[in-house]
MIKOLLO-46479 format. One record per residue: residue in one letter; x, y, z negated of N, C-alpha, C in turn; residue number from 1. Coordinates in nm, 2 decimals, m for minus. Atoms other than C-alpha are relative to their C-alpha. Example, Ala and Ser with C-alpha at 12.3 -4.5 7.8 and 13.67 -1.06 7.14 Angstrom:
% residues 2
<torro code="a" n_east="0.09" n_north="m0.12" n_up="0.00" ca_east="1.23" ca_north="m0.45" ca_up="m0.78" c_east="0.09" c_north="0.12" c_up="0.00" pos="1"/>
<torro code="s" n_east="m0.09" n_north="m0.11" n_up="0.00" ca_east="1.37" ca_north="m0.11" ca_up="m0.71" c_east="m0.08" c_north="0.11" c_up="m0.08" pos="2"/>
This chain:
% residues 84
<torro code="m" n_east="0.09" n_north="m0.12" n_up="m0.01" ca_east="0.00" ca_north="0.00" ca_up="0.01" c_east="0.09" c_north="0.12" c_up="m0.01" pos="1"/>
<torro code="i" n_east="m0.07" n_north="m0.13" n_up="m0.01" ca_east="0.13" ca_north="0.35" ca_up="0.08" c_east="m0.03" c_north="0.08" c_up="m0.11" pos="2"/>
<torro code="p" n_east="0.01" n_north="m0.08" n_up="0.12" ca_east="0.19" ca_north="0.55" ca_up="m0.23" c_east="m0.10" c_north="0.11" c_up="0.01" pos="3"/>
<torro code="e" n_east="0.08" n_north="m0.12" n_up="m0.01" ca_east="0.01" ca_north="0.85" ca_up="m0.10" c_east="m0.15" c_north="m0.04" c_up="0.01" pos="4"/>
<torro code="h" n_east="0.14" n_north="0.04" n_up="0.00" ca_east="m0.31" ca_north="0.64" ca_up="m0.06" c_east="m0.05" c_north="m0.07" c_up="m0.12" pos="5"/>
<torro code="m" n_east="0.04" n_north="0.07" n_up="0.13" ca_east="m0.30" ca_north="0.49" ca_up="m0.40" c_east="m0.07" c_north="0.10" c_up="m0.09" pos="6"/>
<torro code="p" n_east="0.06" n_north="m0.10" n_up="0.11" ca_east="m0.52" ca_north="0.64" ca_up="m0.67" c_east="0.11" c_north="0.06" c_up="m0.09" pos="7"/>
<torro code="s" n_east="m0.11" n_north="m0.06" n_up="0.08" ca_east="m0.32" ca_north="0.87" ca_up="m0.90" c_east="0.01" c_north="m0.08" c_up="m0.12" pos="8"/>
<torro code="s" n_east="m0.02" n_north="0.08" n_up="0.13" ca_east="m0.39" ca_north="0.63" ca_up="m1.20" c_east="0.10" c_north="m0.12" c_up="0.03" pos="9"/>
<torro code="r" n_east="m0.09" n_north="0.11" n_up="m0.03" ca_east="m0.20" ca_north="0.36" ca_up="m1.01" c_east="0.13" c_north="0.06" c_up="0.04" pos="10"/>
<torro code="r" n_east="m0.13" n_north="m0.05" n_up="m0.05" ca_east="0.08" ca_north="0.58" ca_up="m0.86" c_east="0.08" c_north="0.03" c_up="m0.13" pos="11"/>
<torro code="r" n_east="m0.08" n_north="m0.03" n_up="0.12" ca_east="0.18" ca_north="0.67" ca_up="m1.22" c_east="0.08" c_north="m0.13" c_up="m0.05" pos="12"/>
<torro code="y" n_east="m0.07" n_north="0.12" n_up="0.04" ca_east="0.28" ca_north="0.31" ca_up="m1.28" c_east="0.08" c_north="m0.08" c_up="0.10" pos="13"/>
<torro code="r" n_east="m0.06" n_north="0.08" n_up="m0.12" ca_east="0.43" ca_north="0.21" ca_up="m0.94" c_east="0.15" c_north="m0.02" c_up="m0.02" pos="14"/>
<torro code="d" n_east="m0.15" n_north="0.02" n_up="0.03" ca_east="0.79" ca_north="0.25" ca_up="m1.06" c_east="0.03" c_north="m0.09" c_up="m0.11" pos="15"/>
<torro code="w" n_east="m0.02" n_north="0.09" n_up="0.11" ca_east="0.74" ca_north="0.02" ca_up="m1.35" c_east="0.00" c_north="m0.14" c_up="0.03" pos="16"/>
<torro code="t" n_east="m0.01" n_north="0.14" n_up="m0.03" ca_east="0.83" ca_north="m0.34" ca_up="m1.34" c_east="0.00" c_north="m0.08" c_up="m0.13" pos="17"/>
<torro code="h" n_east="m0.01" n_north="0.08" n_up="0.12" ca_east="0.81" ca_north="m0.63" ca_up="m1.59" c_east="0.15" c_north="0.02" c_up="m0.06" pos="18"/>
<torro code="e" n_east="m0.13" n_north="m0.01" n_up="0.03" ca_east="1.19" ca_north="m0.61" ca_up="m1.61" c_east="0.04" c_north="0.13" c_up="m0.08" pos="19"/>
<torro code="r" n_east="m0.02" n_north="m0.13" n_up="0.06" ca_east="1.19" ca_north="m0.24" ca_up="m1.69" c_east="m0.08" c_north="0.02" c_up="m0.13" pos="20"/>
<torro code="i" n_east="0.07" n_north="0.00" n_up="0.12" ca_east="0.92" ca_north="m0.28" ca_up="m1.95" c_east="0.06" c_north="m0.08" c_up="m0.11" pos="21"/>
<torro code="r" n_east="m0.08" n_north="0.11" n_up="0.09" ca_east="1.11" ca_north="m0.57" ca_up="m2.12" c_east="0.12" c_north="0.07" c_up="m0.04" pos="22"/>
<torro code="s" n_east="m0.12" n_north="m0.06" n_up="0.03" ca_east="1.43" ca_north="m0.36" ca_up="m2.10" c_east="m0.02" c_north="0.11" c_up="m0.10" pos="23"/>
<torro code="e" n_east="0.03" n_north="m0.11" n_up="0.09" ca_east="1.28" ca_north="m0.06" ca_up="m2.26" c_east="m0.04" c_north="m0.05" c_up="m0.14" pos="24"/>
<torro code="a" n_east="0.05" n_north="0.05" n_up="0.11" ca_east="1.11" ca_north="m0.27" ca_up="m2.52" c_east="0.12" c_north="m0.05" c_up="m0.09" pos="25"/>
<torro code="a" n_east="m0.12" n_north="0.06" n_up="0.06" ca_east="1.45" ca_north="m0.45" ca_up="m2.60" c_east="0.06" c_north="0.12" c_up="m0.08" pos="26"/>
<torro code="k" n_east="m0.08" n_north="m0.11" n_up="0.08" ca_east="1.60" ca_north="m0.11" ca_up="m2.70" c_east="m0.06" c_north="0.03" c_up="m0.13" pos="27"/>
<torro code="v" n_east="0.08" n_north="m0.03" n_up="0.13" ca_east="1.32" ca_north="m0.07" ca_up="m2.97" c_east="0.04" c_north="m0.11" c_up="m0.10" pos="28"/>
<torro code="g" n_east="m0.02" n_north="0.11" n_up="0.09" ca_east="1.37" ca_north="m0.42" ca_up="m3.10" c_east="m0.07" c_north="m0.12" c_up="0.04" pos="29"/>
<torro code="s" n_east="0.05" n_north="0.14" n_up="m0.04" ca_east="1.28" ca_north="m0.79" ca_up="m3.09" c_east="m0.16" c_north="0.00" c_up="m0.01" pos="30"/>
<torro code="d" n_east="0.14" n_north="m0.01" n_up="0.01" ca_east="0.93" ca_north="m0.72" ca_up="m3.21" c_east="m0.07" c_north="0.07" c_up="0.12" pos="31"/>
<torro code="a" n_east="0.06" n_north="m0.08" n_up="m0.11" ca_east="0.85" ca_north="m0.47" ca_up="m2.94" c_east="0.01" c_north="m0.09" c_up="0.13" pos="32"/>
<torro code="e" n_east="m0.03" n_north="0.09" n_up="m0.11" ca_east="1.00" ca_north="m0.71" ca_up="m2.68" c_east="m0.10" c_north="m0.12" c_up="0.00" pos="33"/>
<torro code="t" n_east="0.09" n_north="0.10" n_up="0.01" ca_east="0.78" ca_north="m0.99" ca_up="m2.80" c_east="m0.14" c_north="0.05" c_up="0.02" pos="34"/>
<torro code="l" n_east="0.14" n_north="m0.06" n_up="m0.02" ca_east="0.46" ca_north="m0.76" ca_up="m2.81" c_east="m0.01" c_north="0.02" c_up="0.14" pos="35"/>
<torro code="m" n_east="0.01" n_north="m0.02" n_up="m0.14" ca_east="0.53" ca_north="m0.66" ca_up="m2.45" c_east="m0.03" c_north="m0.13" c_up="0.08" pos="36"/>
<torro code="d" n_east="0.03" n_north="0.13" n_up="m0.06" ca_east="0.54" ca_north="m1.02" ca_up="m2.35" c_east="m0.13" c_north="m0.06" c_up="m0.01" pos="37"/>
<torro code="v" n_east="0.13" n_north="0.04" n_up="0.03" ca_east="0.22" ca_north="m1.09" ca_up="m2.52" c_east="m0.10" c_north="0.07" c_up="0.08" pos="38"/>
<torro code="i" n_east="0.10" n_north="m0.08" n_up="m0.08" ca_east="0.05" ca_north="m0.80" ca_up="m2.36" c_east="0.00" c_north="m0.03" c_up="0.14" pos="39"/>
<torro code="l" n_east="m0.01" n_north="0.01" n_up="m0.15" ca_east="0.17" ca_north="m0.87" ca_up="m2.01" c_east="m0.05" c_north="m0.16" c_up="0.02" pos="40"/>
<torro code="r" n_east="0.07" n_north="0.15" n_up="m0.02" ca_east="0.07" ca_north="m1.26" ca_up="m2.05" c_east="m0.15" c_north="0.00" c_up="m0.04" pos="41"/>
<torro code="s" n_east="0.15" n_north="0.01" n_up="0.04" ca_east="m0.28" ca_north="m1.18" ca_up="m2.21" c_east="m0.09" c_north="0.03" c_up="0.12" pos="42"/>
<torro code="q" n_east="0.09" n_north="m0.03" n_up="m0.12" ca_east="m0.40" ca_north="m1.05" ca_up="m1.88" c_east="0.00" c_north="m0.09" c_up="0.13" pos="43"/>
<torro code="p" n_east="0.00" n_north="0.09" n_up="m0.12" ca_east="m0.52" ca_north="m1.23" ca_up="m1.57" c_east="0.12" c_north="0.03" c_up="0.09" pos="44"/>
<torro code="h" n_east="m0.11" n_north="m0.04" n_up="m0.09" ca_east="m0.26" ca_north="m1.03" ca_up="m1.38" c_east="0.08" c_north="0.09" c_up="m0.08" pos="45"/>
<torro code="p" n_east="m0.09" n_north="m0.06" n_up="0.10" ca_east="0.04" ca_north="m0.91" ca_up="m1.58" c_east="0.00" c_north="0.17" c_up="0.04" pos="46"/>
<torro code="q" n_east="0.00" n_north="m0.14" n_up="m0.02" ca_east="0.02" ca_north="m0.56" ca_up="m1.41" c_east="m0.12" c_north="0.07" c_up="m0.07" pos="47"/>
<torro code="q" n_east="0.10" n_north="m0.05" n_up="0.08" ca_east="m0.30" ca_north="m0.51" ca_up="m1.59" c_east="0.04" c_north="0.04" c_up="m0.13" pos="48"/>
<torro code="g" n_east="m0.05" n_north="m0.03" n_up="0.13" ca_east="m0.11" ca_north="m0.49" ca_up="m1.91" c_east="0.09" c_north="0.11" c_up="0.00" pos="49"/>
<torro code="f" n_east="m0.11" n_north="m0.11" n_up="0.00" ca_east="0.13" ca_north="m0.22" ca_up="m1.79" c_east="m0.05" c_north="0.13" c_up="m0.07" pos="50"/>
<torro code="r" n_east="0.04" n_north="m0.11" n_up="0.08" ca_east="m0.09" ca_north="0.06" ca_up="m1.92" c_east="0.01" c_north="0.01" c_up="m0.14" pos="51"/>
<torro code="s" n_east="m0.03" n_north="0.02" n_up="0.16" ca_east="m0.09" ca_north="m0.07" ca_up="m2.27" c_east="0.14" c_north="0.00" c_up="m0.04" pos="52"/>
<torro code="a" n_east="m0.13" n_north="0.02" n_up="0.03" ca_east="0.27" ca_north="m0.16" ca_up="m2.26" c_east="0.07" c_north="0.14" c_up="0.01" pos="53"/>
<torro code="i" n_east="m0.06" n_north="m0.14" n_up="m0.03" ca_east="0.38" ca_north="0.19" ca_up="m2.12" c_east="m0.05" c_north="0.09" c_up="m0.11" pos="54"/>
<torro code="g" n_east="0.06" n_north="m0.09" n_up="0.11" ca_east="0.15" ca_north="0.36" ca_up="m2.38" c_east="0.08" c_north="m0.02" c_up="m0.12" pos="55"/>
<torro code="i" n_east="m0.08" n_north="0.03" n_up="0.12" ca_east="0.33" ca_north="0.18" ca_up="m2.66" c_east="0.14" c_north="0.05" c_up="0.01" pos="56"/>
<torro code="l" n_east="m0.14" n_north="m0.05" n_up="m0.01" ca_east="0.67" ca_north="0.27" ca_up="m2.52" c_east="0.00" c_north="0.15" c_up="m0.01" pos="57"/>
<torro code="g" n_east="0.01" n_north="m0.15" n_up="0.03" ca_east="0.55" ca_north="0.64" ca_up="m2.50" c_east="0.01" c_north="0.04" c_up="m0.14" pos="58"/>
<torro code="l" n_east="0.00" n_north="m0.03" n_up="0.15" ca_east="0.48" ca_north="0.63" ca_up="m2.87" c_east="0.14" c_north="m0.01" c_up="m0.05" pos="59"/>
<torro code="v" n_east="m0.14" n_north="0.01" n_up="0.06" ca_east="0.84" ca_north="0.52" ca_up="m2.93" c_east="0.07" c_north="0.12" c_up="0.05" pos="60"/>
<torro code="k" n_east="m0.08" n_north="m0.13" n_up="m0.05" ca_east="0.98" ca_north="0.81" ca_up="m2.71" c_east="m0.06" c_north="0.12" c_up="m0.06" pos="61"/>
<torro code="r" n_east="0.05" n_north="m0.13" n_up="0.06" ca_east="0.74" ca_north="1.06" ca_up="m2.88" c_east="0.04" c_north="0.01" c_up="m0.15" pos="62"/>
<torro code="y" n_east="m0.02" n_north="0.00" n_up="0.15" ca_east="0.78" ca_north="0.96" ca_up="m3.24" c_east="0.13" c_north="m0.07" c_up="m0.06" pos="63"/>
<torro code="g" n_east="m0.11" n_north="0.07" n_up="0.06" ca_east="1.10" ca_north="0.77" ca_up="m3.25" c_east="m0.02" c_north="m0.15" c_up="m0.02" pos="64"/>
<torro code="h" n_east="0.01" n_north="0.14" n_up="0.01" ca_east="1.17" ca_north="0.41" ca_up="m3.31" c_east="m0.06" c_north="m0.05" c_up="m0.13" pos="65"/>
<torro code="h" n_east="0.04" n_north="0.05" n_up="0.12" ca_east="1.09" ca_north="0.37" ca_up="m3.68" c_east="m0.15" c_north="0.00" c_up="m0.02" pos="66"/>
<torro code="i" n_east="0.14" n_north="0.00" n_up="0.01" ca_east="0.72" ca_north="0.47" ca_up="m3.67" c_east="m0.08" c_north="m0.10" c_up="0.08" pos="67"/>
<torro code="p" n_east="0.07" n_north="0.12" n_up="m0.09" ca_east="0.59" ca_north="0.26" ca_up="m3.38" c_east="0.04" c_north="m0.13" c_up="m0.04" pos="68"/>
<torro code="r" n_east="m0.04" n_north="0.13" n_up="0.04" ca_east="0.78" ca_north="m0.03" ca_up="m3.51" c_east="m0.08" c_north="m0.06" c_up="m0.11" pos="69"/>
<torro code="l" n_east="0.09" n_north="0.05" n_up="0.10" ca_east="0.55" ca_north="m0.06" ca_up="m3.81" c_east="m0.14" c_north="m0.04" c_up="0.08" pos="70"/>
<torro code="g" n_east="0.12" n_north="0.04" n_up="m0.07" ca_east="0.25" ca_north="m0.07" ca_up="m3.57" c_east="0.03" c_north="m0.12" c_up="0.09" pos="71"/>
<torro code="i" n_east="m0.03" n_north="0.11" n_up="m0.08" ca_east="0.42" ca_north="m0.31" ca_up="m3.34" c_east="0.01" c_north="m0.13" c_up="m0.09" pos="72"/>
<torro code="r" n_east="0.01" n_north="0.12" n_up="0.08" ca_east="0.48" ca_north="m0.56" ca_up="m3.62" c_east="m0.13" c_north="m0.03" c_up="m0.04" pos="73"/>
<torro code="t" n_east="0.13" n_north="0.03" n_up="0.03" ca_east="0.12" ca_north="m0.52" ca_up="m3.72" c_east="m0.07" c_north="m0.07" c_up="0.12" pos="74"/>
<torro code="a" n_east="0.06" n_north="0.05" n_up="m0.12" ca_east="0.00" ca_north="m0.57" ca_up="m3.37" c_east="0.04" c_north="m0.14" c_up="0.03" pos="75"/>
<torro code="h" n_east="m0.06" n_north="0.13" n_up="m0.02" ca_east="0.23" ca_north="m0.87" ca_up="m3.33" c_east="m0.07" c_north="m0.11" c_up="m0.07" pos="76"/>
<torro code="r" n_east="0.06" n_north="0.10" n_up="0.08" ca_east="0.06" ca_north="m1.05" ca_up="m3.61" c_east="m0.13" c_north="m0.03" c_up="0.03" pos="77"/>
<torro code="r" n_east="0.15" n_north="0.03" n_up="m0.04" ca_east="m0.29" ca_north="m1.01" ca_up="m3.47" c_east="m0.01" c_north="m0.06" c_up="0.14" pos="78"/>
<torro code="p" n_east="0.02" n_north="0.04" n_up="m0.12" ca_east="m0.44" ca_north="m1.19" ca_up="m3.19" c_east="m0.02" c_north="0.10" c_up="0.11" pos="79"/>
<torro code="a" n_east="0.03" n_north="m0.10" n_up="m0.10" ca_east="m0.43" ca_north="m1.02" ca_up="m2.85" c_east="m0.14" c_north="0.01" c_up="0.04" pos="80"/>
<torro code="p" n_east="0.15" n_north="m0.02" n_up="m0.04" ca_east="m0.77" ca_north="m0.85" ca_up="m2.76" c_east="m0.03" c_north="m0.07" c_up="0.14" pos="81"/>
<torro code="r" n_east="0.03" n_north="0.06" n_up="m0.13" ca_east="m0.95" ca_north="m1.03" ca_up="m2.47" c_east="m0.08" c_north="0.11" c_up="0.08" pos="82"/>
<torro code="s" n_east="0.08" n_north="m0.10" n_up="m0.08" ca_east="m1.08" ca_north="m0.82" ca_up="m2.18" c_east="m0.12" c_north="m0.07" c_up="0.05" pos="83"/>
<torro code="v" n_east="0.13" n_north="0.06" n_up="m0.04" ca_east="m1.42" ca_north="m0.88" ca_up="m2.05" c_east="0.00" c_north="0.03" c_up="0.15" pos="84"/>
């Protein structure tokens, strides 16, 4: 698909790959890396989890590593939500 013809909501994520998400999560810690794997695997198509994964990484960028880590540890202990 030609980027100019993509909806803006999809263009925003076109440069992200599984590897990039995992790489960014690994910089935060093993809990974040595991959570990203869970998010990406919990969707019928892994790209459907990009928005959630990138959102979490955005929190890390905005607030630093220590605050989102607490949330990541909590989320990691809970079952992944199912989409309808």
